[in-house]
C-alpha positions as a LaTeX table, in Angstrom:
\begin{tabular}{lrrr}
\hline
Residue & $x$ (\AA) & $y$ (\AA) & $z$ (\AA) \\
\hline
Met1 & 119.11 & $-27.10$ & 22.82 \\
Gly2 & 119.34 & $-27.76$ & 26.55 \\
Tyr3 & 121.75 & $-29.57$ & 28.81 \\
Ala4 & 121.08 & $-32.13$ & 31.52 \\
His5 & 123.41 & $-33.91$ & 33.89 \\
Glu6 & 122.71 & $-36.00$ & 36.97 \\
Ile7 & 125.19 & $-35.50$ & 39.80 \\
Pro8 & 125.42 & $-38.80$ & 41.70 \\
Gly9 & 125.41 & $-38.76$ & 45.47 \\
Gly10 & 128.92 & $-38.06$ & 46.71 \\
Ala11 & 130.09 & $-36.52$ & 43.42 \\
Ala12 & 130.91 & $-32.96$ & 42.36 \\
Trp13 & 130.21 & $-30.95$ & 39.20 \\
Ser14 & 131.09 & $-27.61$ & 37.62 \\
Ala15 & 130.31 & $-25.70$ & 34.43 \\
Val16 & 130.51 & $-22.27$ & 32.88 \\
Val17 & 126.93 & $-21.13$ & 32.20 \\
Arg18 & 126.18 & $-18.13$ & 30.01 \\
Ala19 & 123.96 & $-15.22$ & 31.00 \\
Gly20 & 120.24 & $-15.61$ & 30.38 \\
Arg21 & 120.10 & $-19.30$ & 31.16 \\
Arg22 & 117.64 & $-21.15$ & 33.37 \\
Val23 & 119.37 & $-23.58$ & 35.73 \\
Thr24 & 117.04 & $-26.02$ & 37.48 \\
Leu25 & 118.21 & $-28.39$ & 40.20 \\
Thr26 & 115.96 & $-31.35$ & 41.02 \\
Ala27 & 116.36 & $-33.61$ & 44.05 \\
Arg28 & 116.19 & $-37.28$ & 43.11 \\
Gly29 & 115.67 & $-38.38$ & 46.72 \\
Asp30 & 114.76 & $-37.14$ & 50.19 \\
Asp31 & 117.15 & $-34.95$ & 52.21 \\
Ala32 & 119.28 & $-34.10$ & 49.19 \\
Asn33 & 121.91 & $-31.40$ & 49.73 \\
Leu34 & 123.89 & $-29.65$ & 47.01 \\
Ser35 & 126.58 & $-27.21$ & 48.18 \\
Leu36 & 126.72 & $-24.54$ & 45.47 \\
Leu37 & 129.37 & $-21.88$ & 44.75 \\
Leu38 & 129.02 & $-19.09$ & 42.15 \\
Phe39 & 131.72 & $-17.03$ & 40.46 \\
Gly40 & 131.22 & $-13.98$ & 38.23 \\
Gln41 & 132.08 & $-13.78$ & 34.55 \\
Asp42 & 135.71 & $-12.78$ & 35.20 \\
Phe43 & 136.30 & $-15.74$ & 37.50 \\
Gly44 & 139.76 & $-16.35$ & 36.03 \\
Ala45 & 140.84 & $-12.95$ & 37.31 \\
Arg46 & 139.28 & $-13.67$ & 40.72 \\
Leu47 & 137.33 & $-10.39$ & 40.63 \\
Asp48 & 133.91 & $-11.44$ & 41.83 \\
Arg49 & 132.15 & $-14.31$ & 43.57 \\
Leu50 & 129.03 & $-15.01$ & 45.58 \\
Asn51 & 128.92 & $-13.00$ & 48.80 \\
Ile52 & 126.58 & $-14.78$ & 51.20 \\
Pro53 & 126.69 & $-12.17$ & 54.02 \\
Asp54 & 125.79 & $-9.32$ & 51.66 \\
Thr55 & 123.13 & $-11.40$ & 49.89 \\
Leu56 & 121.35 & $-12.18$ & 53.16 \\
Lys57 & 121.87 & $-8.84$ & 54.88 \\
Ala58 & 120.81 & $-6.70$ & 51.93 \\
Gln59 & 117.63 & $-8.70$ & 51.45 \\
Met60 & 116.80 & $-9.11$ & 55.14 \\
Ser61 & 116.78 & $-12.90$ & 55.08 \\
Gly62 & 118.30 & $-15.82$ & 56.97 \\
Cys63 & 118.02 & $-18.19$ & 54.01 \\
Ile64 & 117.83 & $-18.28$ & 50.22 \\
Arg65 & 114.37 & $-18.38$ & 48.64 \\
Pro66 & 112.52 & $-16.94$ & 45.62 \\
Pro67 & 112.64 & $-14.26$ & 44.31 \\
Met68 & 115.95 & $-13.30$ & 45.94 \\
Val69 & 119.03 & $-12.19$ & 44.04 \\
Leu70 & 122.39 & $-13.88$ & 44.65 \\
Met71 & 124.83 & $-10.97$ & 44.98 \\
Ser72 & 128.55 & $-10.73$ & 44.35 \\
Asp73 & 131.39 & $-9.07$ & 46.26 \\
Arg74 & 130.94 & $-5.99$ & 44.05 \\
Gly75 & 127.20 & $-5.78$ & 44.61 \\
Gln76 & 126.23 & $-7.17$ & 41.21 \\
Ala77 & 123.52 & $-9.75$ & 40.61 \\
Leu78 & 125.03 & $-13.11$ & 39.73 \\
Ala79 & 121.70 & $-14.95$ & 39.50 \\
Ser80 & 118.06 & $-14.60$ & 40.52 \\
Val81 & 116.10 & $-17.35$ & 42.25 \\
Thr82 & 113.07 & $-17.49$ & 39.99 \\
Ala83 & 111.33 & $-20.58$ & 41.40 \\
Ser84 & 111.54 & $-23.20$ & 44.12 \\
Thr85 & 109.25 & $-25.79$ & 45.63 \\
Leu86 & 110.87 & $-25.01$ & 49.00 \\
Asp87 & 110.85 & $-21.70$ & 50.84 \\
Trp88 & 114.19 & $-22.26$ & 52.60 \\
His89 & 117.67 & $-23.14$ & 51.33 \\
Asp90 & 120.48 & $-22.91$ & 53.88 \\
Ala91 & 123.21 & $-20.31$ & 53.44 \\
Leu92 & 124.48 & $-20.00$ & 57.02 \\
Thr93 & 126.36 & $-23.17$ & 57.86 \\
Gly94 & 128.75 & $-23.79$ & 54.95 \\
Phe95 & 129.92 & $-26.99$ & 53.31 \\
Gly96 & 131.16 & $-30.18$ & 54.92 \\
His97 & 134.81 & $-30.94$ & 55.74 \\
Glu98 & 136.62 & $-34.25$ & 56.11 \\
Phe99 & 136.10 & $-34.36$ & 59.88 \\
His100 & 132.33 & $-34.32$ & 59.29 \\
Leu101 & 132.69 & $-37.76$ & 57.70 \\
Glu102 & 134.32 & $-39.42$ & 60.70 \\
Arg103 & 130.98 & $-40.57$ & 62.08 \\
Phe104 & 130.46 & $-42.75$ & 58.99 \\
Gly105 & 133.65 & $-44.74$ & 59.59 \\
Pro106 & 136.80 & $-45.09$ & 57.45 \\
Ser107 & 136.58 & $-44.91$ & 53.66 \\
Ser108 & 139.11 & $-44.87$ & 50.84 \\
Tyr109 & 139.25 & $-45.39$ & 47.11 \\
Ala110 & 141.34 & $-48.52$ & 47.66 \\
Thr111 & 138.53 & $-50.19$ & 49.58 \\
Asp112 & 135.38 & $-48.50$ & 48.31 \\
Arg113 & 136.28 & $-47.52$ & 44.73 \\
Asn114 & 133.64 & $-45.14$ & 43.33 \\
Glu115 & 131.67 & $-45.35$ & 46.59 \\
Trp116 & 134.57 & $-43.67$ & 48.41 \\
Arg117 & 133.16 & $-41.03$ & 50.74 \\
Arg118 & 134.51 & $-37.53$ & 50.16 \\
Ala119 & 133.60 & $-34.30$ & 51.91 \\
Ala120 & 131.95 & $-31.42$ & 50.08 \\
Arg121 & 135.15 & $-29.39$ & 50.46 \\
Thr122 & 137.15 & $-32.07$ & 48.67 \\
Gly123 & 134.74 & $-32.14$ & 45.75 \\
Leu124 & 134.58 & $-28.36$ & 45.49 \\
Val125 & 138.37 & $-27.96$ & 45.45 \\
Ser126 & 138.67 & $-30.72$ & 42.86 \\
Glu127 & 136.26 & $-28.89$ & 40.55 \\
Leu128 & 137.88 & $-25.50$ & 41.16 \\
Thr129 & 141.24 & $-26.78$ & 39.94 \\
Lys130 & 139.66 & $-27.62$ & 36.57 \\
His131 & 139.10 & $-23.90$ & 36.05 \\
Gly132 & 142.47 & $-22.61$ & 37.26 \\
Leu133 & 141.19 & $-21.87$ & 40.77 \\
Ser134 & 142.09 & $-23.40$ & 44.11 \\
Glu135 & 141.08 & $-23.72$ & 47.76 \\
Val136 & 141.74 & $-20.00$ & 48.31 \\
Asp137 & 138.69 & $-19.37$ & 46.11 \\
Leu138 & 136.29 & $-21.23$ & 48.40 \\
His139 & 133.53 & $-19.06$ & 49.86 \\
Gly140 & 130.20 & $-19.31$ & 51.61 \\
Cys141 & 127.85 & $-21.63$ & 49.74 \\
Val142 & 124.14 & $-22.19$ & 49.26 \\
Asn143 & 123.10 & $-25.60$ & 50.59 \\
Val144 & 120.25 & $-26.23$ & 48.19 \\
Phe145 & 117.31 & $-28.28$ & 49.56 \\
Thr146 & 118.44 & $-27.99$ & 53.21 \\
Lys147 & 116.86 & $-26.06$ & 56.09 \\
Ile148 & 118.74 & $-25.15$ & 59.25 \\
Ala149 & 116.44 & $-23.65$ & 61.87 \\
Ile150 & 116.99 & $-21.71$ & 65.08 \\
Ser151 & 116.99 & $-24.02$ & 68.09 \\
Asp152 & 117.67 & $-23.96$ & 71.83 \\
Ser153 & 118.32 & $-27.71$ & 71.79 \\
Thr154 & 121.73 & $-29.33$ & 72.18 \\
Val155 & 120.87 & $-32.79$ & 70.85 \\
Leu156 & 122.85 & $-34.55$ & 68.13 \\
Gly157 & 122.73 & $-32.59$ & 64.89 \\
Asp158 & 122.38 & $-29.21$ & 66.59 \\
Thr159 & 125.20 & $-26.70$ & 66.93 \\
Ala160 & 125.46 & $-23.12$ & 68.19 \\
Gly161 & 121.68 & $-22.64$ & 68.42 \\
Leu162 & 121.03 & $-24.09$ & 64.95 \\
Ala163 & 119.29 & $-27.35$ & 64.11 \\
Phe164 & 119.06 & $-29.50$ & 61.00 \\
Val165 & 115.44 & $-29.95$ & 59.88 \\
Pro166 & 114.94 & $-33.54$ & 58.66 \\
Gln167 & 112.68 & $-34.30$ & 55.70 \\
His168 & 112.59 & $-30.65$ & 54.66 \\
Gly169 & 113.57 & $-31.56$ & 51.12 \\
Arg170 & 111.82 & $-34.41$ & 49.31 \\
Ala171 & 112.37 & $-36.25$ & 46.07 \\
Gly172 & 111.18 & $-34.06$ & 43.21 \\
Asp173 & 111.84 & $-30.72$ & 44.90 \\
Thr174 & 113.31 & $-28.09$ & 42.55 \\
Phe175 & 115.37 & $-24.90$ & 42.76 \\
Thr176 & 115.67 & $-22.65$ & 39.70 \\
Leu177 & 118.10 & $-19.83$ & 38.94 \\
Arg178 & 118.22 & $-17.30$ & 36.11 \\
Thr179 & 121.84 & $-16.42$ & 35.38 \\
Glu180 & 122.22 & $-12.64$ & 35.19 \\
Gln181 & 125.76 & $-12.82$ & 33.77 \\
Asp182 & 128.17 & $-15.50$ & 32.61 \\
Leu183 & 128.89 & $-17.67$ & 35.66 \\
Leu184 & 131.04 & $-20.50$ & 36.84 \\
Leu185 & 128.89 & $-22.85$ & 38.93 \\
Val186 & 130.64 & $-25.32$ & 41.23 \\
Ala187 & 128.70 & $-27.90$ & 43.24 \\
Ser188 & 129.33 & $-30.83$ & 45.55 \\
Asn189 & 126.59 & $-33.35$ & 46.25 \\
Thr190 & 127.16 & $-34.62$ & 49.79 \\
Pro191 & 125.06 & $-34.74$ & 52.98 \\
His192 & 124.81 & $-31.51$ & 54.92 \\
Pro193 & 127.41 & $-31.50$ & 57.73 \\
Met194 & 124.64 & $-31.18$ & 60.34 \\
Asn195 & 122.57 & $-34.06$ & 58.96 \\
Pro196 & 122.72 & $-36.75$ & 61.69 \\
Gly197 & 121.52 & $-39.50$ & 59.37 \\
Arg198 & 123.44 & $-42.20$ & 57.55 \\
Trp199 & 125.55 & $-41.65$ & 54.43 \\
Ala200 & 122.95 & $-41.80$ & 51.66 \\
Pro201 & 123.31 & $-38.69$ & 49.46 \\
Ala202 & 120.55 & $-38.44$ & 46.87 \\
Ala203 & 121.42 & $-37.67$ & 43.26 \\
Val204 & 120.62 & $-34.18$ & 41.94 \\
Leu205 & 119.64 & $-33.45$ & 38.34 \\
Val206 & 120.99 & $-30.28$ & 36.73 \\
Glu207 & 119.08 & $-28.92$ & 33.71 \\
Val208 & 120.17 & $-25.81$ & 31.79 \\
Gly209 & 118.06 & $-24.10$ & 29.15 \\
Ile210 & 117.23 & $-20.65$ & 27.81 \\
Ala211 & 115.52 & $-18.53$ & 30.47 \\
Asp212 & 112.48 & $-16.42$ & 29.80 \\
Pro213 & 113.74 & $-12.90$ & 29.00 \\
Pro214 & 113.72 & $-10.61$ & 32.05 \\
Ala215 & 111.33 & $-7.70$ & 31.96 \\
Leu216 & 112.68 & $-4.72$ & 30.03 \\
Ser217 & 111.99 & $-2.57$ & 33.04 \\
Ile218 & 113.64 & $-3.49$ & 36.31 \\
Ser219 & 110.44 & $-2.41$ & 38.07 \\
Asp220 & 108.56 & $-5.30$ & 36.43 \\
Asp221 & 110.99 & $-8.01$ & 37.53 \\
Pro222 & 109.80 & $-10.04$ & 40.59 \\
Ser223 & 113.35 & $-10.30$ & 41.89 \\
Ala224 & 113.81 & $-6.52$ & 41.59 \\
Leu225 & 110.54 & $-5.93$ & 43.41 \\
Phe226 & 111.67 & $-8.06$ & 46.34 \\
Arg227 & 113.87 & $-5.33$ & 47.86 \\
Asp228 & 115.37 & $-2.04$ & 46.71 \\
Glu229 & 118.79 & $-3.65$ & 47.19 \\
Ser230 & 117.79 & $-6.49$ & 44.87 \\
Ala231 & 116.83 & $-3.99$ & 42.18 \\
Arg232 & 120.14 & $-2.15$ & 42.55 \\
Ala233 & 122.12 & $-5.37$ & 42.15 \\
Leu234 & 120.21 & $-6.26$ & 38.99 \\
Glu235 & 120.64 & $-2.74$ & 37.64 \\
Glu236 & 124.40 & $-2.86$ & 38.26 \\
Thr237 & 124.74 & $-6.13$ & 36.36 \\
Arg238 & 122.60 & $-5.05$ & 33.43 \\
Lys239 & 124.51 & $-1.77$ & 33.18 \\
Ala240 & 127.83 & $-3.69$ & 33.17 \\
Leu241 & 126.57 & $-5.86$ & 30.30 \\
Leu242 & 125.65 & $-2.95$ & 28.02 \\
\hline
\end{tabular}
C-alpha cells in the first residue's frame, strides 16, 4: 500500500519514511520549488542530518542529480537519487526567509486566511516542532526542481555570481529518492528566494511506495558506481543496518 499527499503552494509537510521506500516528488506546475531537509534515523537524538557541503564536494558536483547519494554528517547515505526528469536541483542557495517575501507586499492570516504568504523557513520550523526539533536543526536544503546557474550578470534575481534559471522546471517533472535508512523528511513548498516572478507556488505531489531492492552487491548499484565516495557512503549505511 502506498501513500500520496499533495503539498499546496505555500504549505509545508513532513513525515517519517522507513528505509527501502521510493519517494517521488512531482511538480504540478511550472517553476515549482520544494525546499527539502533530511534527518537520519536517530533524528530525535540529533545525531545525523543531510550535509550539503559534503554531499556536493565528495561527488564533485554543484547540484543534486541522479544517481547521486545524499550524505549525512557522519558520511552515511541517507537516500539515493534514483531518477529525475531534470539534471539539476539546487543545493547551493538555501531556503527563503521572511525578508524574501517583502517584494510581494504585506500578508497576514487576518487578511489572507489560508492564502497567507509564509517563507520556507517558517514552514520548515513549523514542521520541525512536530517532531521535537526546532530552528537549531535547520540545515542546507535541496531546492527540488530549481536551477541556479553561474552568472556574471547583476540584474534582478541574480546574486553573488549566481542566477535563477526561469522555466527550468515544468509541470510534470519528477524527482525520486530511495531511502537508505529510516528518515525524517521535512519540506516547504514556496518560491525559490531568487525567483523574481510573482507569488504563484505550484503544488507538489508526494508519493511513497516500496522501492525496488538495491543490488546485493554495492558494485552493481548505479548510485555506488557514480563515485567511490558514493559507494563508501552506501556501504557505511548498509553496514550500520546489519
